[in-house]
N, C-alpha and C positions, 0 to 999 in steps of 0.2 A: 584226749586232752595234751595239749604239748605249749612247750614256749619255756618261760623262765620259771626258776624253782624260789628264786627270792629277789625282791627288788623294792629299793626305797626311793619316793619321788618327794622332792619339795616344791614348795611353789616358787614362782620366777621373783628373781632377785629385784623386781620392779615393784614387788609388791611392799605395803609396811609391814611392820611387825605383826599387828592386827589383821591382817589381811593374807597371813601366810598358813599354808598346811603342811603337814607332815605325815606323808601316806607311806604305808608300807604293806606290801603284799609276799607273803611265803605259802607256798606248797605244803596242804594238807591231806590227810587220809582221804578224808570224802570230796576234796576242792580245794579251796583256796583260803588262809587267813587275811583278813583287810582292816587295817588298823588305820585309822583317822585322828589326829590329834590338831588342834586349833586353840587359839586364844579369842574366838568368837564364839559365842553362845547364844543362842536369840530363836525366839518360838518360829517354828518353819524348818529348821535345820534338817529334821528327820526326815520333812518332807521332799526336801533338794536332794539329802543323801540317797533316798527312795528311787526318786526320779532318774539318777544316772545309771544306777545299778539295771535300775527296769530298762532304760535305754541302750544299754550293753549287753542286756540278754543275760543277766544273772538272776540266779536262784538265792533266796536266801535263806539256808537252811538253819541258821542262827545270829542272834545278833544280842550284843549289850551296849546300851547307847546311855553314857552317864556324863556326869561332869564332876571333876574332881574339887572343881569349886565354881562359883556363880559366873564365870569369866571366861570358863575355858571350856573343853569337851576333849575325850577320849573314846574314841567308838570302836567297836570290835565287833567281825561279821565274819562269819564261816559262809562262804560261797561257792556257787558251784554255776558254770556256763552251761544254759540251756542245751547248746550245741556241744557233744563230746568231742566233737573236732576242732573246738573253738581254737586256736592258736592263740595264747598269752602272750605279749612279748612285751620290750619296752614301750613301743610306740603307741600301744594300747593304753599303757598305764597313762602316759604321759597325756593321753588325750581324755582319759576320766579325770584325770586332777585339772585339765583346764576345763572341762564342762562344770565341774564343781566348783570352780573359784569364779567361771561366769555367772553361777546361779546365785552365788554366797554374794559376791562382792559386787557384780556389773548391772544387777536390777536386770538380771534376765529372767523373764516371765516363765515358769515352769511349763506351764499348758503350750508356750511359743514352742519351749524347746522342744518338746514330745512332738508337736505337730511339725515340726521342722525337719526331725529326725525320723517321720515315719509311723509314730509307735501311736496308734488310735485310743481312745478313749475307752476303758473296758468297762465305763460305767453304764456304758448301751446294753451292755451283754450279762447285766446281773440279774435277771430274772432268768436266763437260761442257764445261768450258773449257779446257782441258789443252793446251799446246801440244807440237807434236812436234818443234820445234826449241827447246831451250832448253839452258843450260851456267851450273853453279854452280861457282867454284873459289876457293879460300882459298890465299893465299900469306902466309906469314909468314917469308921471308926478310929479308935486310937490317935486322931489328929491328923491323920492321913489322907490321901483320897487316890485309891487303885480300881484300873481299871483292867478286867482281866477277860480275854475274849478266847474263845475255844470254836472252831469251825473246820470247814474242810480247805486246803491251800487251793489258791489257782495264780496265775500270772497278775500281777498287777494288783492284788487283794491290798497287801502293806502300804502303798504308794497310794490308794483308794482311802486308807484308815488314817494314815499321816494326814492326807491332804483335807479331810475331815476336821481333826484337829487343828490344822492351821488355820482353815476357814471360820474355825468359832473361836480362834486367839485360845487355844488352851496351851499351856506351855507343861511339855513333857519333861521333867525332870530327870528319868529314868527309863529305860526300856529293856524287858527283856523276851526277844523272838525265839521261839524254838517251833522246827518243823519235823515232825516226827516221819518215821519210815514207811507210814502207809499215808501220808499225804495230810495228816491232820496238824492244825497250829494250836499251839497255847502260847500266847502274848499278855505279857503283864507290862502295864504302864503305869508308873507313878507321876501324879500330876501335882505342881504346885498347891500345897494345902492354902495358900492365901487366897485361891478364886474361889470366893464366896458364892458364887453361882452354885457350887456341888451343894450347898447347905438346903439346897431348894429341890422339892421331891419331883416337880415339873419339870425342871430342866434335866434333871438325870432322867428321867423317864423321856423327854425327847433325844437325847442324846443315845440312850440304851435303842430306840428304834432307828434313830437316824444310821447307827453303827450296825444294827442288825439286816438293814435293806441290801449291805454291802456282802452279806456272807451268803 
């Protein structure tokens, strides 16, 4: 794993203030620390971030996705390239930033983006990759909604989970992602408590089943 030790990328000057990204990447012991800040915050943002990292063959070891306020984001990732010989340089950083801008601001479809870049839909492989140790729980106590997922990690799993949230119009206010050294994941998603669907057991059951099919 060679290339830059630290890099900062800002959106193209042609972008308005509300369509600008601030991206920094720095070397870490286990890989790279990626930080993304923007004045945009909308449902599906996590899905688009995961798509770019998936397309460029990154493992997500840890992540914290959160909003300092309702109109901005500050997301932090600990990532590692799938190929240890993968060169991380300024050109790759700029390409990743451009890809993310296109998905966020130019109405580019995530599925079209992945297909154009030859990344197959991993949903077709769910059954063969299904984990025997999995747990999905939803906690709606104390005026909050928390979805907790434990399973074995695999390529594209976080992308699928975030896609499910996007398609079901579930607003993730904060997420904590962790992949342990043995390959097990422990992901916690904090949902907008104003979502009244979570007050119904049937909705929780359907969501739990849908997420369980991905694990």
